[in-house]
C-alpha positions in Angstrom: 115.6 97.0 126.9 112.4 98.2 128.6 110.5 97.9 131.8 107.3 96.1 132.3 104.2 97.9 133.5 100.7 96.9 134.3 99.1 94.0 132.3 102.6 92.9 131.1 102.9 96.2 129.1 106.4 97.2 127.9 107.6 100.8 128.3 110.6 102.1 126.5 112.1 105.6 126.1 112.3 106.5 122.4 113.1 109.7 120.6 109.4 110.7 120.5 108.8 110.1 124.2 107.7 107.1 126.3 106.6 104.2 124.0 104.3 101.6 125.5 103.2 98.3 124.1 100.0 97.2 125.8 98.4 93.8 125.3 94.9 94.0 124.0 92.7 92.5 126.8 90.1 91.4 124.2 92.3 89.9 121.5 95.1 87.4 122.1 98.4 88.2 120.5 97.3 91.8 119.8 98.9 95.0 121.1 98.4 98.7 121.2 101.4 101.0 120.7 101.2 104.4 122.5 103.7 107.2 122.6 103.4 109.6 125.6 99.9 108.2 126.1 98.7 108.8 122.6 97.6 105.6 120.7 99.8 105.2 117.6 99.0 101.7 116.3 97.1 98.5 117.0 98.5 95.2 115.7 97.0 91.7 115.7 100.0 89.5 115.1 97.8 86.5 114.3 95.5 88.3 111.9 97.0 91.4 110.3 93.7 92.1 108.5 92.1 93.0 111.8 92.2 96.8 112.1 91.1 98.2 115.4 91.4 101.9 114.8 88.6 103.5 112.8 90.8 105.8 110.8 93.1 102.9 109.8 90.1 101.0 108.6 89.2 103.9 106.4 92.7 104.1 104.9 92.5 100.4 104.3 89.2 100.8 102.4 91.0 103.3 100.1 93.8 100.8 99.6 91.3 98.0 98.9 89.8 100.1 96.1 92.9 101.5 94.4 93.3 98.3 92.4 91.5 94.9 91.9 91.6 92.7 95.0 94.9 90.9 95.5 96.8 92.9 92.9 100.2 94.1 94.2 100.6 97.8 94.9 103.7 99.9 95.3 103.2 101.8 98.5 105.2 104.4 100.4 104.2 104.7 104.0 105.3 108.0 105.6 105.1 107.2 109.3 105.7 103.6 110.5 104.4 103.1 114.0 103.9 99.4 114.5 103.5 98.8 110.8 99.8 98.1 110.9 99.0 99.1 107.3 102.2 97.6 105.8 101.3 94.2 107.4 97.7 94.6 106.1 98.9 95.2 102.5 101.4 92.3 102.6 98.6 90.0 103.7 95.8 91.3 101.3 98.1 92.0 98.4 101.0 89.6 98.5 104.1 90.7 96.5 103.5 94.4 97.1 106.7 96.4 97.1 106.4 98.6 100.2 108.7 101.2 101.8 108.1 102.5 105.3 109.7 105.7 106.6 109.9 106.2 110.4 112.0 109.0 111.9 112.3 107.3 115.4 115.1 104.6 115.2 114.4 103.5 118.8 110.7 103.0 118.0 111.6 100.9 114.9 113.9 98.7 117.1 111.2 98.2 119.7 108.6 97.1 117.1 111.2 94.9 115.3 112.0 93.1 118.6 108.6 92.9 120.3 106.2 92.9 117.4 108.3 91.5 114.5 106.8 91.6 111.1 107.1 88.6 108.7 110.2 88.5 106.7 109.5 90.0 103.3 112.2 91.3 101.0 109.6 93.6 99.4 108.9 95.4 102.7 111.7 97.8 103.6 111.8 100.0 106.6 114.0 103.1 106.6 114.8 105.5 109.5 114.6 109.1 108.3 112.5 112.2 108.0 109.4 111.6 105.9 109.8 114.7 103.7 113.5 114.2 103.2 113.0 110.6 102.1 110.0 111.5 99.9 112.2 114.0 98.1 114.6 111.2 97.0 111.9 109.0 95.5 111.8 108.9 91.7 108.9 110.5 89.8 105.9 108.2 89.3 107.3 105.4 91.4 104.3 104.6 93.7 100.7 103.6 93.4 99.9 105.0 96.9 101.6 107.4 99.3 100.2 107.2 102.8 101.0 110.1 105.1 100.4 109.2 108.8 103.1 111.0 110.7 102.7 112.3 114.3 105.2 113.9 116.7 103.7 114.4 120.2 100.2 113.6 118.8 100.5 116.4 116.2 101.5 116.3 112.5 104.7 118.2 112.0 104.3 121.5 110.2 106.7 120.6 107.3 104.3 117.7 106.4 101.2 119.9 106.0 102.2 122.3 103.3 101.4 122.5 99.6 105.1 121.9 98.8 105.0 118.6 100.7 101.7 117.7 98.9 103.4 118.5 95.5 106.3 116.1 96.4 103.8 113.3 97.2 102.0 114.0 93.9 105.3 113.9 92.0 106.1 110.4 93.1 102.6 109.0 92.3 101.9 107.2 89.0 99.2 108.8 86.9 96.3 107.1 88.6 98.0 106.9 92.1 96.4 108.0 95.3 97.8 110.1 98.1 96.1 109.3 101.5 96.5 111.6 104.5 95.5 111.0 108.1 94.5 114.3 109.7 93.7 114.8 113.4 91.7 117.8 114.3 88.9 119.1 116.5 86.4 122.0 116.5 86.3 124.2 114.4 88.3 121.9 112.1 90.4 124.8 110.8 93.4 122.6 110.2 91.4 119.9 108.4 89.7 122.5 106.1 93.1 124.0 105.2 94.4 120.5 104.4 91.6 120.0 102.0 92.4 123.3 100.3 96.1 122.4 100.2 95.6 119.0 98.6 93.1 120.4 96.1 95.8 122.8 94.9 97.9 119.9 93.8 95.6 117.0 93.0 92.2 117.7 91.5 90.2 114.7 92.8 89.9 114.8 96.6 87.5 113.3 99.1 87.3 113.3 102.9 86.2 110.4 105.1 85.3 110.9 108.7 82.9 110.2 111.6 79.8 112.4 111.5 80.5 113.7 115.1 83.9 114.8 114.0 82.6 116.5 110.9 79.9 118.3 112.9 82.5 119.6 115.3 81.3 117.6 118.3 84.6 116.0 119.1 88.3 115.7 118.2 89.1 112.9 115.9 90.7 111.6 112.7 89.8 112.6 109.2 91.1 110.7 106.2 91.8 112.5 102.9 92.3 110.7 99.6 93.6 112.7 96.6 94.4 111.7 93.0 94.7 113.0 89.4 92.3 110.3 88.5 88.6 109.9 89.4 88.2 108.3 92.8 85.8 105.3 93.3 83.4 107.5 95.3 80.3 105.2 95.1 82.3 102.2 96.5 84.0 104.4 99.1 80.6 105.6 100.3 79.2 102.1 100.4 82.2 100.6 102.2 82.5 103.4 104.7 78.8 103.4 105.6 78.8 99.6 106.1 82.0 99.5 108.2 82.2 98.6 111.9 82.8 102.3 112.4 80.3 104.0 109.9 81.5 107.3 108.5 80.7 109.8 105.9 82.4 110.6 102.6 82.5 114.3 101.5 83.2 115.1 97.9 82.1 117.6 95.2 79.8 120.4 96.5 79.8 118.9 100.1 83.6 119.2 100.2 83.4 122.7 98.7 81.2 123.8 101.6 83.5 122.1 104.1 86.6 123.9 102.8 84.9 127.2 102.0 87.3 130.0 102.8 90.2 127.8 103.8 93.6 128.9 102.5 96.3 126.8 100.9 99.1 126.1 103.4 102.6 127.0 102.3 105.9 126.1 104.0 106.3 129.6 105.3 103.0 129.6 107.1 102.7 125.9 108.0 102.0 125.0 111.6 101.7 121.6 113.4 98.2 120.1 113.5 95.8 120.9 116.3 96.8 119.2 119.6 94.3 116.8 121.1 92.3 118.1 124.1 93.1 116.6 127.6 91.5 113.3 128.1 91.1 112.4 124.4 92.7 109.0 124.7 91.3 106.2 126.9 93.0 102.8 126.4 92.1 99.7 128.4 94.9 98.3 130.5 
């Protein structure tokens, strides 16, 4: 199926490029998934609650605070990767109905064979385009919609528009939360436009990111959470500041200043997210 590379890594050609599964030298039974050199997922098969990537930990914090601990959630994951977050939700919230949408069938097969997830009839993986599948979901059918889709290290244009955000909002229950992973670098034009775009659809929005990224010092991930209901900002601030990877939460006037002047993105004007600069990714082999 694939060829071995250094450190017992597996490399397989998939639709999105060259997928690699590299063993984590510091954690037994843990692996990093890369596609064309860009890290996509990190999975600890022994402990699915161990989350290595900082942006994934921030998304998990949002998921932890959406409902009381242990309570099942209906989650739609747009973008599958190695199913890091679906495994986390299955472990921390047993009985959660989850649907994962991944466009790359060969990538799904690789993960299924080399990093199999525990059998769970409530966890379903579907191969398809994220927006097309989202459009088939019933109104108010999910507690959380997570958008974490990348093609060539960039979010596709059709997943960055206000029309796409409106579809995500449509399938959320009244108090549901839409979580979006945004990758951007100085001057953060793409991220600012995403804030404006989400705010046009869902009134309560916050942004979680590393201070260096927010100050335009480096390329990185920014997590947006949006809802019709009030977000648990004090708990988000506390959890984010106390995490292994401390970050900042922008909301209210701070978020106003961040997004000042940014325009709402429509389908007709949408563009893929900012590409990472050369040398952005360094993974130990």
